[in-house]
C-alpha positions in Angstrom: -23.2 -29.2 -55.4 -23.6 -25.4 -55.7 -27.4 -25.9 -55.9 -27.4 -27.8 -52.5 -25.9 -24.8 -50.6 -28.6 -22.7 -49.0 -28.5 -19.4 -47.1 -28.8 -19.4 -43.3 -32.4 -19.0 -42.2 -32.1 -15.8 -40.1 -35.7 -16.0 -39.0 -35.1 -19.4 -37.5 -32.1 -18.1 -35.6 -34.2 -15.2 -34.3 -37.0 -17.6 -33.3 -34.4 -19.8 -31.4 -33.0 -16.7 -29.6 -36.5 -15.8 -28.6 -37.1 -19.3 -27.2 -33.9 -18.8 -25.1 -35.3 -15.5 -23.8 -38.7 -16.9 -23.0 -37.4 -20.1 -21.2 -34.2 -18.7 -19.6 -32.3 -21.5 -21.3 -28.6 -20.8 -22.0 -28.4 -22.9 -25.2 -30.6 -24.5 -27.8 -29.6 -26.7 -30.8 -31.8 -27.8 -33.7 -30.9 -30.4 -36.4 -32.9 -31.1 -39.5 -31.5 -33.1 -42.4 -27.9 -31.8 -43.0 -28.5 -28.5 -41.2 -27.6 -28.0 -37.6 -28.1 -24.6 -35.8 -26.9 -23.9 -32.3 -27.8 -20.7 -30.5 -26.1 -20.1 -27.2 -25.4 -17.5 -24.6 -23.0 -19.8 -22.7 -20.5 -18.1 -20.4 -23.2 -15.7 -19.1 -24.5 -17.1 -15.8 -28.3 -16.5 -15.3 -27.9 -14.8 -12.0 -25.4 -12.1 -13.2 -26.7 -9.1 -15.1 -24.1 -9.1 -17.9 -24.6 -8.2 -21.6 -24.9 -11.2 -24.0 -22.2 -11.2 -26.6 -23.5 -10.2 -30.0 -21.6 -13.1 -31.7 -24.0 -15.5 -29.9 -27.0 -14.5 -32.1 -29.1 -13.6 -29.1 -31.6 -10.8 -29.4 -31.0 -7.7 -27.2 -34.0 -8.7 -25.2 -31.9 -11.5 -23.7 -30.2 -9.0 -21.4 -33.5 -7.5 -20.3 -35.1 -10.9 -19.4 -32.0 -12.1 -17.5 -31.6 -8.9 -15.4 -34.7 -9.2 -13.1 -33.6 -12.6 -11.9 -30.3 -11.2 -10.6 -31.5 -10.0 -7.2 -32.4 -13.3 -5.3 -29.7 -15.6 -6.5 -26.7 -13.2 -6.8 -26.0 -12.9 -3.1 -23.3 -15.1 -1.6 -24.4 -17.4 1.2 -22.0 -19.9 2.7 -25.0 -22.1 3.9 -26.5 -22.4 0.4 -26.6 -25.8 -1.2 -25.4 -25.3 -4.8 -26.2 -27.1 -8.0 -23.6 -29.8 -8.7 -24.5 -29.9 -12.4 -26.4 -28.1 -15.1 -30.0 -29.2 -15.5 -33.6 -28.6 -14.5 -34.4 -28.4 -10.8 -37.6 -30.0 -9.5 -38.7 -29.4 -5.9 -41.1 -32.4 -5.8 -40.8 -36.0 -6.8 -43.6 -35.7 -9.4 -45.8 -33.0 -10.9 -48.5 -32.0 -8.3 -46.8 -33.9 -5.5 -45.8 -32.3 -2.2 -42.3 -30.7 -2.4 -39.3 -32.5 -0.8 -38.8 -29.5 1.6 -40.4 -26.1 2.3 -39.1 -23.0 4.0 -39.1 -23.8 7.7 -38.6 -27.6 7.2 -36.0 -29.4 9.3 -33.8 -31.7 7.2 -31.3 -34.4 8.1 -28.0 -34.9 6.4 -28.4 -37.1 3.3 -32.2 -36.4 3.0 -33.3 -35.6 -0.6 -34.1 -31.9 -0.9 -34.7 -31.7 -4.7 -34.0 -33.4 -8.0 -32.0 -32.1 -10.9 -32.7 -33.6 -14.3 -29.7 -33.7 -16.5 -29.5 -35.5 -19.8 -32.9 -37.2 -19.1 -31.5 -38.6 -15.8 -33.1 -37.6 -12.5 -30.4 -36.9 -9.9 -31.4 -36.7 -6.3 -29.7 -33.9 -4.5 -29.2 -34.6 -0.8 -28.8 -32.2 2.1 -25.0 -31.9 2.9 -25.8 -31.2 6.6 -28.7 -31.3 9.0 -30.5 -28.0 9.7 -33.5 -25.8 9.0 -34.4 -24.7 5.4 -34.5 -20.9 5.6 -34.7 -20.1 1.8 -35.5 -21.8 -1.4 -33.8 -19.8 -4.2 -35.0 -21.8 -7.2 -38.4 -22.3 -8.7 -39.8 -25.7 -9.6 -38.9 -26.8 -13.1 -36.4 -24.0 -13.4 -33.1 -24.4 -15.3 -30.0 -24.3 -13.1 -26.3 -23.7 -13.7 -23.4 -25.4 -12.1 -22.6 -23.8 -8.7 -25.9 -21.8 -8.6 -27.3 -21.5 -5.0 -30.5 -23.6 -4.7 -31.5 -23.9 -1.0 -30.2 -22.3 2.2 -29.9 -24.7 5.1 -28.9 -23.2 8.5 
């Protein structure tokens, strides 16, 4: 049994932390045979410039890459449609297709304005009210957190 125990592959953990930084993900988990490694910076919203706890194995660069995104999404707007779940936001029904809405578009209550993919399920997000789209605060195929402002409808 003592022969079976192996040391933790620190290079793998660093590689996973770098993937988090490059993709703006908040968590990644890898499982191979009996080894499972999970690297997370959970509890740190993407739109807040806060230091990543060192116990999460994230490289110091994680703070530097998260900071520039703080400006657009950090403001509080009562007319913003927020993410009802964690996932990946898509602004169009398919790659290369025309987006559901654009800045300046007029939307009706219940109209699909984007899709959030969560756990391999595409969830249509509908406009909560009729109005004009004044801002789109999320990029296509970007990861989103629960409660994150996505689109402003006035």
